[in-house]
Each structure stands twice: as structure tokens, then as C-alpha cells.
MIDOSE-1310 file (N, C-alpha, C; in nm, 2 decimals, decimal comma, always signed):
residues 229
mlpl	+12,33/+12,48/+8,36/+12,17/+12,53/+8,41/+12,02/+12,43/+8,34; +11,98/+12,40/+8,41/+11,85/+12,34/+8,31/+11,77/+12,46/+8,31; +11,72/+12,44/+8,20/+11,59/+12,53/+8,19/+11,47/+12,54/+8,24; +11,43/+12,60/+8,33/+11,32/+12,54/+8,42/+11,19/+12,68/+8,42
tped	+11,12/+12,64/+8,37/+11,00/+12,76/+8,39/+10,96/+12,77/+8,53; +10,87/+12,85/+8,55/+10,79/+12,86/+8,70/+10,72/+12,74/+8,68; +10,64/+12,72/+8,58/+10,55/+12,59/+8,56/+10,59/+12,46/+8,60; +10,73/+12,48/+8,56/+10,81/+12,33/+8,58/+10,83/+12,34/+8,73
lsai	+10,87/+12,40/+8,79/+10,91/+12,45/+8,94/+10,78/+12,38/+9,02; +10,67/+12,45/+8,98/+10,55/+12,41/+9,03/+10,49/+12,27/+9,04; +10,53/+12,23/+8,88/+10,53/+12,06/+8,87/+10,63/+11,94/+9,00; +10,72/+12,03/+8,97/+10,81/+11,94/+9,03/+10,77/+11,97/+9,21
glsm	+10,75/+12,10/+9,27/+10,69/+12,08/+9,41/+10,59/+11,98/+9,42; +10,49/+11,99/+9,32/+10,33/+11,93/+9,32/+10,37/+11,77/+9,38; +10,48/+11,76/+9,24/+10,53/+11,59/+9,24/+10,51/+11,55/+9,38; +10,63/+11,61/+9,46/+10,67/+11,61/+9,59/+10,60/+11,60/+9,65
kval	+10,48/+11,69/+9,67/+10,38/+11,72/+9,76/+10,31/+11,58/+9,75; +10,26/+11,54/+9,62/+10,17/+11,45/+9,61/+10,23/+11,32/+9,65; +10,35/+11,25/+9,62/+10,43/+11,17/+9,65/+10,40/+11,15/+9,80; +10,46/+11,25/+9,89/+10,47/+11,24/+10,02/+10,36/+11,23/+10,06
tata	+10,25/+11,30/+10,04/+10,10/+11,29/+10,13/+10,05/+11,16/+10,05; +10,09/+11,10/+9,95/+10,01/+10,95/+9,92/+10,11/+10,87/+10,00; +10,21/+10,88/+10,03/+10,29/+10,80/+10,11/+10,27/+10,78/+10,24; +10,23/+10,90/+10,29/+10,23/+10,93/+10,43/+10,06/+10,89/+10,49
vslp	+9,98/+10,87/+10,37/+9,82/+10,87/+10,37/+9,85/+10,72/+10,42; +9,92/+10,65/+10,29/+9,88/+10,45/+10,29/+9,97/+10,43/+10,39; +10,05/+10,45/+10,45/+10,14/+10,38/+10,53/+10,09/+10,30/+10,65; +9,98/+10,38/+10,73/+9,92/+10,30/+10,85/+9,82/+10,20/+10,79
lgft	+9,75/+10,20/+10,69/+9,66/+10,11/+10,61/+9,74/+9,98/+10,56; +9,84/+10,04/+10,52/+9,96/+9,93/+10,47/+10,01/+9,87/+10,55; +10,05/+9,89/+10,67/+10,13/+9,84/+10,75/+9,98/+9,76/+10,82; +9,90/+9,80/+10,87/+9,77/+9,69/+10,91/+9,74/+9,59/+10,79
vawl	+9,74/+9,61/+10,70/+9,68/+9,51/+10,60/+9,79/+9,42/+10,57; +9,92/+9,45/+10,59/+10,05/+9,38/+10,59/+10,02/+9,25/+10,70; +9,99/+9,31/+10,84/+10,00/+9,27/+10,93/+9,88/+9,12/+10,97; +9,76/+9,18/+10,91/+9,65/+9,10/+10,85/+9,69/+8,97/+10,79
mvfk	+9,78/+8,99/+10,68/+9,83/+8,89/+10,61/+9,89/+8,79/+10,63; +10,00/+8,84/+10,79/+10,11/+8,78/+10,80/+10,06/+8,71/+10,93; +9,96/+8,81/+11,01/+9,95/+8,72/+11,12/+9,82/+8,67/+11,16; +9,74/+8,70/+11,09/+9,61/+8,66/+11,13/+9,56/+8,56/+11,02
ifrg	+9,44/+8,47/+11,05/+9,38/+8,37/+10,93/+9,25/+8,40/+10,94; +9,21/+8,40/+10,85/+9,05/+8,46/+10,84/+9,00/+8,42/+10,70; +8,85/+8,40/+10,69/+8,81/+8,35/+10,58/+8,81/+8,51/+10,49; +8,84/+8,51/+10,36/+8,82/+8,58/+10,25/+8,97/+8,67/+10,26
kvll	+9,10/+8,59/+10,33/+9,21/+8,61/+10,34/+9,24/+8,64/+10,16; +9,23/+8,54/+10,12/+9,30/+8,52/+9,95/+9,22/+8,62/+9,90; +9,07/+8,67/+9,87/+9,04/+8,78/+9,86/+9,12/+8,92/+9,89; +9,15/+8,94/+10,00/+9,20/+9,04/+10,04/+9,35/+9,07/+10,00
evlv	+9,41/+8,97/+9,94/+9,55/+8,96/+9,87/+9,55/+8,99/+9,70; +9,40/+8,95/+9,69/+9,39/+8,97/+9,53/+9,34/+9,10/+9,51; +9,26/+9,17/+9,63/+9,25/+9,31/+9,59/+9,36/+9,45/+9,63; +9,44/+9,34/+9,71/+9,56/+9,46/+9,72/+9,64/+9,48/+9,59
nlpl	+9,68/+9,33/+9,54/+9,79/+9,32/+9,44/+9,70/+9,35/+9,30; +9,59/+9,39/+9,30/+9,50/+9,36/+9,17/+9,57/+9,54/+9,09; +9,59/+9,62/+9,16/+9,63/+9,77/+9,08/+9,78/+9,74/+9,03; +9,85/+9,63/+9,06/+9,96/+9,60/+8,98/+9,92/+9,54/+8,84
tlpp	+9,81/+9,49/+8,84/+9,77/+9,43/+8,68/+9,71/+9,52/+8,62; +9,62/+9,56/+8,68/+9,52/+9,66/+8,59/+9,62/+9,78/+8,53; +9,58/+9,82/+8,40/+9,61/+9,98/+8,35/+9,59/+10,06/+8,44; +9,69/+10,20/+8,48/+9,65/+10,30/+8,57/+9,54/+10,34/+8,50
vvig	+9,50/+10,33/+8,36/+9,40/+10,45/+8,30/+9,25/+10,36/+8,41; +9,24/+10,24/+8,37/+9,13/+10,18/+8,45/+9,10/+10,23/+8,57; +9,24/+10,23/+8,66/+9,19/+10,27/+8,79/+9,14/+10,41/+8,83; +9,22/+10,51/+8,72/+9,16/+10,61/+8,73/+9,02/+10,65/+8,69
yfll	+9,00/+10,57/+8,60/+8,83/+10,58/+8,54/+8,72/+10,52/+8,67; +8,77/+10,42/+8,72/+8,71/+10,39/+8,84/+8,69/+10,48/+8,91; +8,79/+10,53/+8,96/+8,86/+10,64/+9,07/+8,70/+10,79/+9,01; +8,70/+10,78/+8,88/+8,65/+10,91/+8,87/+8,53/+10,88/+8,83
lllg	+8,47/+10,75/+8,83/+8,32/+10,73/+8,87/+8,26/+10,73/+9,01; +8,38/+10,65/+9,10/+8,33/+10,66/+9,24/+8,33/+10,82/+9,33; +8,42/+10,92/+9,23/+8,47/+11,04/+9,33/+8,41/+11,16/+9,26; +8,37/+11,11/+9,12/+8,26/+11,22/+9,06/+8,15/+11,30/+9,12
rngw	+8,09/+11,39/+9,06/+7,99/+11,44/+9,12/+7,83/+11,38/+9,09; +7,84/+11,26/+9,01/+7,75/+11,14/+9,02/+7,79/+11,05/+9,14; +7,92/+11,05/+9,13/+7,95/+10,88/+9,24/+7,88/+10,91/+9,37; +7,87/+10,79/+9,42/+7,81/+10,81/+9,57/+7,91/+10,90/+9,69
vgkl	+8,07/+10,88/+9,62/+8,17/+10,94/+9,72/+8,16/+11,09/+9,67; +8,16/+11,11/+9,59/+8,17/+11,24/+9,52/+8,06/+11,30/+9,55; +7,90/+11,27/+9,60/+7,82/+11,37/+9,60/+7,84/+11,40/+9,74; +7,88/+11,30/+9,86/+7,91/+11,32/+10,03/+7,99/+11,42/+9,99
lqei	+8,12/+11,44/+9,92/+8,21/+11,53/+9,95/+8,17/+11,67/+9,88; +8,12/+11,66/+9,78/+8,00/+11,79/+9,78/+7,93/+11,83/+9,85; +7,90/+11,76/+9,92/+7,82/+11,79/+10,03/+7,83/+11,88/+10,16; +7,97/+11,82/+10,17/+8,04/+11,92/+10,29/+8,17/+11,98/+10,25
glpv	+8,14/+12,04/+10,13/+8,22/+12,11/+10,05/+8,41/+12,08/+10,03; +8,34/+11,94/+9,99/+8,57/+11,89/+9,95/+8,55/+11,85/+9,84; +8,53/+11,91/+9,73/+8,55/+11,87/+9,60/+8,69/+11,81/+9,59; +8,67/+11,69/+9,50/+8,83/+11,62/+9,49/+8,89/+11,62/+9,36
iftw	+8,78/+11,58/+9,26/+8,80/+11,58/+9,12/+8,85/+11,67/+9,06; +8,97/+11,69/+9,00/+9,06/+11,78/+8,93/+9,09/+11,88/+9,05; +9,15/+11,81/+9,13/+9,24/+11,91/+9,27/+9,34/+11,80/+9,30; +9,47/+11,87/+9,34/+9,56/+11,78/+9,39/+9,57/+11,65/+9,46
kaav	+9,47/+11,68/+9,55/+9,39/+11,57/+9,65/+9,36/+11,44/+9,56; +9,29/+11,47/+9,44/+9,26/+11,37/+9,30/+9,40/+11,29/+9,32; +9,50/+11,37/+9,25/+9,60/+11,31/+9,22/+9,69/+11,25/+9,33; +9,67/+11,22/+9,47/+9,72/+11,18/+9,53/+9,65/+11,06/+9,60
iasa	+9,50/+11,06/+9,59/+9,44/+10,94/+9,59/+9,46/+10,82/+9,50; +9,50/+10,88/+9,35/+9,52/+10,81/+9,21/+9,66/+10,76/+9,29; +9,74/+10,81/+9,31/+9,89/+10,76/+9,32/+9,88/+10,66/+9,48; +9,78/+10,65/+9,55/+9,82/+10,63/+9,67/+9,73/+10,46/+9,63
fvgf	+9,67/+10,48/+9,51/+9,58/+10,36/+9,46/+9,71/+10,26/+9,40; +9,77/+10,33/+9,33/+9,86/+10,26/+9,21/+9,98/+10,22/+9,32; +10,03/+10,26/+9,44/+10,15/+10,23/+9,45/+10,13/+10,19/+9,60; +10,02/+10,16/+9,65/+9,95/+10,07/+9,78/+10,03/+9,93/+9,78
pllv	+10,01/+9,86/+9,63/+10,04/+9,69/+9,64/+10,21/+9,69/+9,70; +10,27/+9,80/+9,63/+10,44/+9,80/+9,67/+10,45/+9,80/+9,82; +10,39/+9,88/+9,87/+10,40/+9,94/+10,02/+10,39/+9,79/+10,09; +10,22/+9,74/+10,06/+10,23/+9,64/+10,16/+10,32/+9,50/+10,11
rsir	+10,34/+9,51/+9,99/+10,43/+9,37/+9,96/+10,55/+9,36/+10,04; +10,62/+9,50/+10,04/+10,78/+9,57/+10,11/+10,72/+9,53/+10,29; +10,64/+9,56/+10,33/+10,60/+9,55/+10,48/+10,60/+9,39/+10,50; +10,49/+9,35/+10,41/+10,48/+9,18/+10,45/+10,60/+9,09/+10,46
lgme	+10,70/+9,12/+10,33/+10,81/+9,04/+10,36/+10,86/+9,08/+10,47; +10,88/+9,23/+10,48/+10,97/+9,24/+10,65/+10,90/+9,16/+10,76; +10,77/+9,18/+10,76/+10,73/+9,07/+10,84/+10,75/+8,95/+10,89; +10,76/+8,87/+10,78/+10,75/+8,74/+10,77/+10,92/+8,72/+10,77
aidf	+11,00/+8,79/+10,78/+11,14/+8,76/+10,79/+11,13/+8,75/+10,96; +11,09/+8,81/+11,06/+11,06/+8,82/+11,20/+11,08/+8,68/+11,22; +11,17/+8,66/+11,31/+11,17/+8,50/+11,40/+11,05/+8,50/+11,49; +10,94/+8,40/+11,43/+10,85/+8,39/+11,53/+10,86/+8,35/+11,64
rlie	+10,97/+8,31/+11,70/+10,98/+8,24/+11,82/+10,97/+8,39/+11,94; +11,03/+8,48/+11,88/+11,05/+8,64/+11,96/+10,86/+8,65/+12,00; +10,79/+8,63/+11,91/+10,66/+8,68/+11,95/+10,63/+8,60/+11,99; +10,62/+8,45/+12,00/+10,58/+8,38/+12,10/+10,62/+8,40/+12,23
asrs	+10,77/+8,41/+12,25/+10,80/+8,47/+12,38/+10,78/+8,55/+12,44; +10,75/+8,69/+12,38/+10,67/+8,81/+12,38/+10,54/+8,78/+12,49; +10,44/+8,69/+12,37/+10,31/+8,65/+12,46/+10,33/+8,57/+12,59; +10,40/+8,45/+12,56/+10,44/+8,35/+12,66/+10,45/+8,44/+12,79
lgas	+10,52/+8,59/+12,80/+10,58/+8,68/+12,90/+10,44/+8,74/+12,97; +10,37/+8,71/+12,89/+10,21/+8,80/+12,95/+10,20/+8,95/+12,85; +10,29/+8,96/+12,74/+10,27/+9,10/+12,68/+10,10/+9,07/+12,61; +10,05/+9,17/+12,55/+9,93/+9,19/+12,51/+9,93/+9,21/+12,34
whdt	+9,87/+9,18/+12,26/+9,88/+9,15/+12,14/+9,96/+9,32/+12,09; +9,90/+9,41/+12,13/+9,94/+9,54/+12,09/+10,08/+9,59/+12,17; +10,14/+9,56/+12,25/+10,22/+9,58/+12,33/+10,36/+9,46/+12,22; +10,33/+9,34/+12,20/+10,41/+9,28/+12,09/+10,40/+9,34/+11,99
liti	+10,29/+9,40/+11,89/+10,33/+9,47/+11,80/+10,40/+9,58/+11,79; +10,42/+9,66/+11,88/+10,49/+9,78/+11,89/+10,61/+9,75/+11,94; +10,65/+9,71/+12,04/+10,79/+9,64/+12,05/+10,90/+9,53/+11,97; +10,77/+9,43/+11,90/+10,85/+9,36/+11,87/+10,84/+9,38/+11,72
ilpl	+10,73/+9,34/+11,63/+10,64/+9,37/+11,52/+10,70/+9,48/+11,44; +10,69/+9,59/+11,48/+10,74/+9,72/+11,45/+10,88/+9,73/+11,45; +10,92/+9,76/+11,56/+11,10/+9,76/+11,51/+11,15/+9,68/+11,41; +11,11/+9,54/+11,42/+11,20/+9,44/+11,34/+11,14/+9,46/+11,18
smrg	+11,03/+9,53/+11,18/+10,96/+9,56/+11,04/+10,99/+9,69/+10,97; +11,10/+9,74/+11,05/+11,13/+9,89/+10,99/+11,23/+9,87/+10,85; +11,25/+9,79/+10,79/+11,33/+9,77/+10,67/+11,21/+9,75/+10,60; +11,12/+9,67/+10,64/+11,03/+9,66/+10,50/+10,95/+9,78/+10,49
ifag	+10,94/+9,86/+10,60/+10,85/+9,99/+10,61/+10,94/+10,07/+10,51; +11,07/+10,09/+10,55/+11,16/+10,16/+10,47/+11,12/+10,16/+10,32; +11,16/+10,07/+10,27/+11,17/+9,96/+10,15/+11,03/+10,05/+10,08; +10,91/+10,00/+10,13/+10,78/+9,98/+10,07/+10,77/+10,16/+10,04
sslm	+10,79/+10,23/+10,17/+10,80/+10,35/+10,18/+10,86/+10,42/+10,02; +10,99/+10,41/+10,03/+11,09/+10,44/+9,91/+11,01/+10,42/+9,79; +10,99/+10,26/+9,77/+10,89/+10,23/+9,66/+10,78/+10,32/+9,60; +10,70/+10,31/+9,68/+10,55/+10,38/+9,69/+10,58/+10,56/+9,65
fars	+10,75/+10,58/+9,72/+10,72/+10,75/+9,66/+10,77/+10,78/+9,56; +10,85/+10,64/+9,49/+10,89/+10,67/+9,35/+10,81/+10,65/+9,26; +10,74/+10,55/+9,28/+10,64/+10,49/+9,20/+10,50/+10,63/+9,16; +10,48/+10,71/+9,30/+10,41/+10,80/+9,33/+10,46/+10,95/+9,21
lgef	+10,57/+10,95/+9,20/+10,64/+11,07/+9,14/+10,63/+11,01/+8,99; +10,61/+10,90/+8,93/+10,60/+10,87/+8,83/+10,46/+10,84/+8,75; +10,34/+10,87/+8,82/+10,22/+10,81/+8,82/+10,14/+10,92/+8,72; +10,10/+10,85/+8,61/+10,07/+10,90/+8,46/+9,94/+10,90/+8,43
gati	+9,89/+10,76/+8,45/+9,78/+10,72/+8,38/+9,64/+10,74/+8,45; +9,63/+10,75/+8,59/+9,50/+10,77/+8,70/+9,50/+10,88/+8,72; +9,62/+10,93/+8,73/+9,60/+11,10/+8,78/+9,57/+11,18/+8,66; +9,58/+11,15/+8,54/+9,54/+11,26/+8,40/+9,40/+11,24/+8,42
ivag	+9,33/+11,11/+8,46/+9,17/+11,09/+8,47/+9,13/+11,16/+8,55; +9,20/+11,12/+8,70/+9,10/+11,21/+8,79/+9,16/+11,35/+8,83; +9,27/+11,39/+8,79/+9,29/+11,52/+8,81/+9,32/+11,63/+8,72; +9,32/+11,55/+8,63/+9,34/+11,64/+8,47/+9,48/+11,68/+8,46
nipg	+9,51/+11,75/+8,40/+9,66/+11,83/+8,34/+9,65/+11,98/+8,35; +9,63/+12,04/+8,48/+9,59/+12,18/+8,48/+9,71/+12,22/+8,53; +9,82/+12,34/+8,46/+9,93/+12,40/+8,50/+9,93/+12,48/+8,65; +10,01/+12,47/+8,74/+9,99/+12,50/+8,86/+9,92/+12,45/+8,98
itqt	+9,83/+12,37/+8,94/+9,70/+12,31/+9,01/+9,75/+12,15/+9,04; +9,70/+12,10/+8,91/+9,73/+11,96/+8,92/+9,85/+11,88/+8,82; +9,91/+11,98/+8,76/+10,00/+11,92/+8,68/+10,12/+11,88/+8,75; +10,18/+11,73/+8,71/+10,29/+11,66/+8,81/+10,39/+11,67/+8,70
ipla	+10,52/+11,64/+8,72/+10,63/+11,62/+8,65/+10,58/+11,52/+8,52; +10,53/+11,39/+8,53/+10,48/+11,32/+8,41/+10,41/+11,39/+8,31; +10,32/+11,46/+8,37/+10,21/+11,53/+8,28/+10,28/+11,67/+8,22; +10,37/+11,76/+8,28/+10,44/+11,85/+8,23/+10,49/+11,77/+8,11
iydy	+10,60/+11,67/+8,13/+10,65/+11,62/+8,03/+10,57/+11,58/+7,92; +10,47/+11,50/+7,93/+10,38/+11,48/+7,84/+10,35/+11,57/+7,73; +10,31/+11,73/+7,80/+10,31/+11,87/+7,72/+10,42/+11,88/+7,64; +10,52/+11,87/+7,72/+10,63/+11,93/+7,63/+10,70/+11,81/+7,51
assp	+10,63/+11,74/+7,54/+10,67/+11,58/+7,42/+10,60/+11,58/+7,28; +10,49/+11,63/+7,33/+10,36/+11,68/+7,23/+10,42/+11,81/+7,10; +10,52/+11,88/+7,19/+10,56/+12,00/+7,10/+10,72/+11,95/+7,06; +10,75/+11,94/+6,95/+10,89/+11,94/+6,90/+10,99/+12,06/+6,94
ssta	+10,95/+12,15/+6,94/+11,06/+12,31/+6,99/+11,05/+12,28/+7,16; +11,02/+12,16/+7,25/+11,00/+12,19/+7,36/+11,08/+12,05/+7,41; +11,17/+12,01/+7,33/+11,29/+11,89/+7,37/+11,31/+11,93/+7,46; +11,39/+12,07/+7,50/+11,52/+12,10/+7,59/+11,45/+12,10/+7,74
mals	+11,30/+12,13/+7,72/+11,23/+12,15/+7,86/+11,17/+11,99/+7,88; +11,18/+11,92/+7,78/+11,12/+11,79/+7,83/+11,22/+11,72/+7,91; +11,35/+11,69/+7,83/+11,47/+11,68/+7,86/+11,49/+11,72/+8,03; +11,50/+11,82/+8,06/+11,47/+11,88/+8,17/+11,46/+11,83/+8,28
lcii	+11,28/+11,83/+8,28/+11,25/+11,77/+8,36/+11,25/+11,59/+8,39; +11,29/+11,51/+8,30/+11,33/+11,40/+8,33/+11,44/+11,40/+8,40; +11,53/+11,47/+8,36/+11,66/+11,48/+8,41/+11,63/+11,49/+8,59; +11,55/+11,56/+8,60/+11,51/+11,60/+8,75/+11,44/+11,49/+8,79
siii	+11,35/+11,44/+8,76/+11,29/+11,30/+8,81/+11,43/+11,19/+8,83; +11,46/+11,18/+8,75/+11,58/+11,06/+8,78/+11,66/+11,10/+8,90; +11,73/+11,26/+8,88/+11,79/+11,28/+9,01/+11,71/+11,26/+9,15; +11,59/+11,27/+9,15/+11,47/+11,29/+9,26/+11,48/+11,14/+9,30
svav	+11,48/+11,07/+9,21/+11,43/+10,93/+9,20/+11,56/+10,82/+9,27; +11,72/+10,89/+9,22/+11,81/+10,82/+9,25/+11,85/+10,87/+9,39; +11,81/+10,98/+9,45/+11,84/+11,02/+9,56/+11,74/+10,97/+9,64; +11,61/+10,92/+9,65/+11,52/+10,87/+9,72/+11,56/+10,73/+9,73
lslh	+11,63/+10,66/+9,63/+11,66/+10,53/+9,64/+11,78/+10,49/+9,71; +11,88/+10,63/+9,68/+12,02/+10,65/+9,76/+11,99/+10,62/+9,91; +11,89/+10,70/+9,94/+11,81/+10,73/+10,11/+11,79/+10,61/+10,15; +11,69/+10,51/+10,05/+11,64/+10,40/+10,12/+11,78/+10,34/+10,15
elit	+11,86/+10,29/+10,05/+11,99/+10,19/+10,07/+12,08/+10,24/+10,19; +12,08/+10,38/+10,24/+12,14/+10,42/+10,35/+12,09/+10,37/+10,48; +11,95/+10,42/+10,49/+11,90/+10,36/+10,59/+11,87/+10,22/+10,64; +11,83/+10,12/+10,52/+11,82/+10,03/+10,54/+11,95/+9,96/+10,58
gkld	+12,05/+9,98/+10,53/+12,22/+9,93/+10,55/+12,26/+9,94/+10,72; +12,21/+10,10/+10,77/+12,20/+10,10/+10,89/+12,10/+10,03/+10,99; +11,95/+9,99/+10,94/+11,92/+9,92/+11,01/+11,95/+9,74/+11,00; +12,02/+9,72/+10,89/+12,11/+9,55/+10,88/+12,18/+9,57/+10,99
rrns	+12,27/+9,66/+10,98/+12,39/+9,66/+11,06/+12,35/+9,65/+11,23; +12,24/+9,73/+11,24/+12,22/+9,73/+11,39/+12,14/+9,62/+11,42; +12,07/+9,54/+11,35/+12,00/+9,42/+11,40/+12,07/+9,32/+11,37; +12,23/+9,31/+11,31/+12,32/+9,21/+11,30/+12,41/+9,21/+11,44
l	+12,42/+9,34/+11,51/+12,49/+9,35/+11,63/+12,42/+9,25/+11,77
């Protein structure tokens, strides 16, 4: 039996909550951005690609610092949120935003690869038969992009579970409020007497990640078999 404290259980639950929320919130925007990159030609497309992939090259702490400037009390978004009574900094919502920014490129890239694998003749046939662009999107592009959507969602969920640098800057490390699994492990790692507790959370993190990736392989395998029929 793994030695887990109530604070550890809270950190596990919060990590799952943050990862699920970040993935769900990012999915519609990620799909839209991927669709623009694959099917649209417009000025500034290269700039969009650079901005989407930028979090992959920036240290998470840098992302967290810029989010802090933007969402803090002196930031223009932070001021608006304060006026409507919706503070974000040092809440679990800040952890969601940090995870969404860090994992967004993985989501878009996977969906984009799924869309690029679509036979464009199917889209052309749909449009030639009089289907509008949104009919083609719903009946052709969306179903055939499901493998990429599941892949991107799985990768983003797993990345959100392990997010540390940006989260600790904008959400802090408050047990029971903003402390996720990585932050709890960080606390335990600073104390030589807490090695067993840190290892327990590491094992839990591995189990969750393996379960998510296994589910991803199961679902994508079924989709591949269905598309091959």
C-alpha cells in the first residue's frame, strides 16, 4: 500500500482536474488552429505556426512569468478579471492556463497530422456535390481527424499532469489549493526524510500516464481498424 497523505490525495485529484480541464478547454481552439494551418492559405500563416510552436522551445518558467505579468493584478487581463470578481493568480485556474499554454503545441501538431492524412479527394468530392464548408467539416474532416484528436488530447493530458515550471510561477505551491503532483514531489524532494512519499507520488504519476497512453493506443487502434474496413 502506497503511503499517501490527505494532501497527496488532494494533489492527485487536482492534477487530474487541471489536466482534464486544460485539455477540454484547449481542444476546440486547437482543432480550429490545425484546420486553418492545413486547409487555409492566408498572410501571416508562418507567424501563426511560429506562435503555436513557441511554447515547445521556451522554458516553462518563461511562459509562467509572462502569464504572471498578463494575469497579475497589474496586468491588463488581470485587472479586468479583478473588476468582475474572478481572480486567477494563485488559484487552480492559473494552473489550467499554464498547462494549456505548455501543452497546446502538442495538441495542434497531432490534430494537424491527422488532418494532413485525409485524402483531399474526399473533400473535393464533398464540395463538388454541393456541401457547404461546415458540412464538409462535420461529415468529412472531423470524423477522419479523430485519430489525431485522440492522440493530441492524450499527449496534452499527459503533459499537463507533469507541468511544473509555469504552474509554480502563476499558481504557486499551496497544499490543497494549487499543489499538483509535480509540486508535491518537489516539496518532498527537498526533505531527505520524505523519500518514500516522493516515490509514492512518482509511482502514481507513472500509473496514470501509462493508463492514459494505453487508452490512447486502444482507441486509436479501434479507429484504425474501422477506417481500414
